N, C-alpha and C positions, 0 to 999 in steps of 0.2 A: 479588323483582323479576322473575325469570324466569317465575314462574307468572302474574304480571300481564300480561307480554308475550305468553305463549303462548295462542293461540286454538285450536289443534288440533295433534294429534301428526303429525309429518312422517316421511316415509321416510328411512332412513339415507342419507347422502351422504358423500362423501370430505371430510375436514377441510380447509377452505380458508382457515384462519387464516394470517396472513402467516408463511411459513416461511423467508423470506429474512433471514439475519442478515448484514448488511454490515459488514465489519471495516475501518474506515478506516485509512490508514497512520498518521495522527495528526491530531488536530484540537483546537484550543483554541477554546473558546467561553467568554469571560470572564464572570465575575460582575461586572457593570458597577458596581453600588453596593449597599451594605448599610445599610439605614435602617429605623428602627422595630423594634418588638418582634414584630409579627404576621407570620407566614410569608408570608401572601398579599400583603404589601406589599413583600416583598423582591424585587429585580430580579435575575434570574439572568443576563441578557444581552439582546442585541438581534438580531433577524433581520428583514430587509426593513424596517428603520426602525422596528420595533415592539418595545416592551419585552416580554420574556418573564418572567413572575413565577417566583419560586422554586418556588411550589406547582405550576405547570404543568410545570416542569422535572422535579420530583420524580414527578409522575404519569407523565411519559414514561419516566423511568428505571424506574419500577415496571413499566411495560408491557414494556420490552425485557428486564427481568430475567425476567418471567413467560415471554416467548417463549424465553429461553435455558434456562430450567428444562424447558420442554416439549420443546425440541430435544435437549438434552444429558443431562437427567436427573441421575443420580448422578455423572456425569463433569464436571459444571459447576465444582465447586470446583477441579479441576485445570486446567480451561481458561479460567476467568474472567479471569485476569490477561492473557490474550492477546486478549480480546474487545473491550476498551475500551467497556464498556457505557455510560459516560458520553458518549462520542463518538456512539454509536449513538442515545442519547436525544435528542441535538440533531438528528441526522439525521432521526429520526422526526418531530420537530416541524416541521422544514422540509418533509418529504414530505407531512405532513397538511395543511400550509398550501397546498401545490400541489394536492392532492387537492380541497380545499375551493374553491380558486380555479377549478378546472375543473368545479365544481358536482356532484361525485359525491355520491350519497346512499346511506345504508345503512338500509333499512327495519327495523322491528321484526321482521317475518317473517324477514328474511335473518339477523338476529342469532340468532333462535330456531333456525332450521335449521342454522346453523353450529355452535352450541353442541350441539345434540342429535345431530349427526353426528360429533362429536369422539370418537375411540376411547377417550380417557382417561375418559370419563364413561359408558361402556357396560358393562352386565352381560349375562347370558344372554338377558334379555328385552328388551334395547334400552337406551334412555336411562334413567339411574337418577338421581332427584333426590338420594337419599342419597349416592351415590358423587360426584355433582357437588359437593355441599356439603362433603363430606369432603376431596375433592381440593383445592378452592379453600382450605379452611382449613388443612389439615396439609401440603400439598405446595407449593401456589403461594403461600400466605400472603396471599391478597387476599379481599376481600368480594365476594359475588355482584354487587352493583351496579357495583363498580369493574371486575370482569372483563368484565361484559357491555358496559361502555363501551369497554373496550379492544378487545373483539371487534368492536364497531361501527367503531372506528378501523381495525382490521386489515382489514376488508372494504373500507374506503375506499382503503387503501394497496394491497390486492390489485387493485382496479379501476384504480388508477393504473398499477400494474405491467402489467396486461393491455393497457391502452391504449397504454403506451409501447413494448411489445415485441410487439404483436399481428401486425405485418407481418414479423417476423423469420422467416427460413427457412434451411435448409441444403440445398445441392444435392448430387446423387449424386457429382459429381466432387469436391466438398469432402470428403465422407465417405470416398471412396476415397483421396484424397491423405492425409487424416489417419491412416487406417489404415496406409498405407505408411510414413508417418513413425514410427509406433510400432513397427511390426513388420518392415519390410524392412531387410535388412543390405547394406552395400556395402563393397567393398574397393577401394582406389585405389592407383595408382602416382603418386609425386609427387617433385618437385624442390623443395628449400627453400634459401633464403638467409636466415640468421639475423643479426639486428643484433648479437647478442652475440659473434659470430664475428669482428667487425671493430673492437670497442671498443679492443683492445690496439694496433691500428694507428694510433690517433688520438693525436697528440702536439700539445700546445698550449702556447703561451707565455702568461704572465700578461697581456701586452699584448693578445693576441687575445681572451682571456676578458674583459678590461676593455672592449674595444671592442664585443664582442657584447652585454655587459650594457648599454652605453650606447645601442645601437640597439634593444635588445629589453626595456628596463626594465619596460614594461607587463606582460610575462609573469610578473614576479616581484612584482607588487603585492600586498600583503597586504590582504585584505578588512577591512571595518569589524569591530571586535571589542568585546566587552562584558564587564564584570565585574558579577556580580549577587549580591545578598544575598537569601536566601530563608528561609522558615520553613515547615516541613510541619506540617499539623494534621489530626488524624484525628477529633477531637471536634467535634461540631456547636456545642456551647456555647462552646468555646474560640475557634472560628472567628468566631462573632458577637461575643464579647468583644473579640477582637484587632481586628476590623474597626471596632468602635465606638471603641476607643482611637485607632486611626489616623485615624478621621474627625475626632476632637477634636485632631488635630495632635500627639499624643504621638509622640516619635521612635520609630522601629521598634525600636531596640536596647532602649530603656527598656520599651516595651509588651511585647515578647517576654519580657524578664526578669521583668516583673511577673506574667506568667501561667505562669512556669516552663517556657517553651518554649525550643527551641534555634535560634539564628540561625546560618546557615551562609553561606559565600561560595564562589562557583564559581571565582574567578580568571579571567583573560581567556580568551575563546573567540570563534570566528568563525562565520560562516555555513556553513562547510564542515565543521564538526565537531559532535558531539553536545554537549548542555549538560552540563558536568561535574557529577558528583555526582547529577544527576537522570536522566541516561541518555536524555533526550528527543532525538529525531532533529534533524539540522541544520536542517530546514525550520521547526522550532519557534522558531528564533532570529529569525525575522521578526517575532515578538511584540515584541522589544526594539528593533528599528529605529525604532519610532515614538515611543519614550520618550526624555526628556532625563534627564540625570544627576540623581538624587534623586527621580524620579517612580516611582509604583507602577504595576505591570501590573494589569489586572483580576484578580480572584481566580480562580485556576485550579483546576479539579477534574479529577483524573486518578487512575485506579486506587484509588478509595476514599479518596483523600487530597486535601486542599485545600492550595494553596500561595499564600502571600502573598509577592510578589516586588517588589523595589525595584532599580532600576538604579543601581549605585553609580558606575560609571565607564564612559565610552565612548571608544573610540579610533577616529578616522576612518581610512578606508582610506588606506594609504601604502605607498611603496616603500622597503625597507630600504637602508641604505647598502651599497655593493658589498663592502666589507671584511668585513661580517658574514655575507654569504651567497656568498662567492666560490666555495666548494666546491660549493654547490648550482648555481650558474651554470655551473661547469666540468662538472659531471656531465651537466647538460641538454645542453650544447653537444657533448659527446662522443657522447651518445646520438643526437642529431640527425645528426651527421656519419657515425656508424657505420651508421644507418638508410639514409643516402643511398648509402653504398658498397654495402650489401647490395642495395638496389634496383638500382643500376647493374649489379651482377654478375648478378642473375637476368635483367635485361633483355638481357644478352649472349646468354643462353640463348633468350630469346623471339625475338630476331632470327634465330637459327639454325634456329628450328622451321619457317621458311618453306621450307627446303631439305633438312632431314633430320628423323629421328624424335627422340623425346624422349630416348631413351638416348644417341644420338650428340651431340645438342645439349648435353646436360648434361655429357658427358665433355669436349667441346671448351671448355666454359665452366669446367671444373675443379669442377663440382658433381656430386653423386651422386643417382641415382634410388633411391628407397626405396619399399617396399611396406607398406601399413598392414594390420592385421588387419581382419576384418569388424566394422563398427560401425553403430549406429543413430543417428538424428539427435540424440538428446540423450545423448551419450556423451562421455567424455574419453579421449584417447589420449596416453600419455607421448611427449613430443616435439612433438605436434601440438596438444594442448590440446583445447578445446571442438570438437566435430566438426560442429556444425550447419551452418556455412558450407560445409564440405567436402561434407556429405551433400547439401544443397540444390544445390550447384554440380554435383556428379556426376550428379544426377537430371536435370539439364538438358542434359547432353552426349550426343552420339551416340556409338556404339561407335567406339573409336579416336581420338575427338576430344580435343584438348588444350584445357584451360580458359584463360580470360584470367588475367592476373596477379591473385592473391589475396593480400590483406594481412590479417594477424591478429596482434595483440600485437607490432607492429613487426617482424614477420617476413614473408617473401614466399614464395609457393608457386605452382607450376604443377602441375595435377593432371590425370589421366585415369582413366577407370574401368577397373579390373581385373576385377571381377566383381560381379554383383548377384544376390541370392537372390530367386527369384520368390515373389509373394504366394500364399499358400494360398487359392485362390478359394473353396473350400468353407467354410473356417473364416471367411473374410471375410463370407460371406452369413449365416452363423450369428450373427455378432457385429455385423452392420451395424445392426440395429434399436436395440440398446443404445447403440451409438456415436452414432448419429444423435440419440438422446434426450439424451445427455450433451453433444454439440456444440451442440444447439439450446438447451439450458439455459444453457450457458456464453455463448453468443452473446447470449441475452436478458439475462443478468445484466450482460454488458458494456455493452449498450445502456442498460439501467436505470442502471448506475453513471455513464454519461456524462451522463444526465439529472440524477442526484443531484449530480454535480460542478458542473454548470452552475448548479443551484439554490443550491448552497453558495457559489459566487462572487457570485451576485446577492444572497444573504442578508446578506453582510458589510457 
């Protein structure tokens, strides 16, 4: 196929095949229906109101696997479980849909040049037909015609990426700020008022707790919850056989038993927790909100395993009786009141700062001034926790200036800068170019991900 497309030998160029591997948090693209014996008639799902055949999905999955092999090489087996290649396959279909909607084209010449410039297919004399065919057969596991069509699609995706991110830039100030965040260290003086220091002072009667619950019952409302039956299938033939049985209204328990598969049950879980037994993240629970008890979810493909799922039971969102959660209510109420006392205590110190320095104001308020060690923006300090808010606040303060009240993890702080290490300007200039490239790449990826997320929402 490549020889048919090739009209003349082209100069080497940088490989421009799509090198972006987008790893989604989690995505379900259901197999809407399984009917017939021929693969091209199977429906893998729907995007933009259009049926996507199982064949098209398999071709997309093959393409992302090829990209993963080219990017990760021998390390792919170790990393594959983290990549969600199935989710990427659906994202590729969606992005190609958008590229075609924007009328992008990939000519035969572009396909030839892209393949001939790939370092994987080069020997000492340049592009090698022998190496090309051997790599496709023994490394990538695809036929030349398939690879060339994937390359054509990659060019379309590359053009979509360039158009979506072409106007992205990074300013000198952004580069300097980012360099300082990574390299500059700060030490602060601070006064703290912790919620935990006041919890023992809170004494509550059962009447007070009961009245609090009556006024704030919405805070304790438990979300909608689900109990699901599921069967995991790794065999393509068993998947089709089970789907066929279920289509004929054979009960799931009987169908699973007939195929010597295992039927499992999750027990009740809600939208705030992972799906038990499956480990899927909380957002995946949204799949079950649309089902009624006894209904099946679309066939789900995740990590090389197919799942047939039936909603066994559903509990509507409700508020438990006070007696069952009395201690939970009490704990929340104590924490709220303790936080209020902690805030009142540090506000005493804030008021005194108008007429005295931080040390005197803290002493008058029966609080202590502490000093932190030097820290960077992405650090953790015992007693303070994550340092980002303190680093960012300190950078905005003038010498000797006290900060506004800072709240973190239900604790309250006032800080001022004790010392800042200066940036090594010579080192910054040496590393600026590489940092700019990294920041620009990240900024483009973020912009492209925004486009992808918008398309995924529209595709549903």
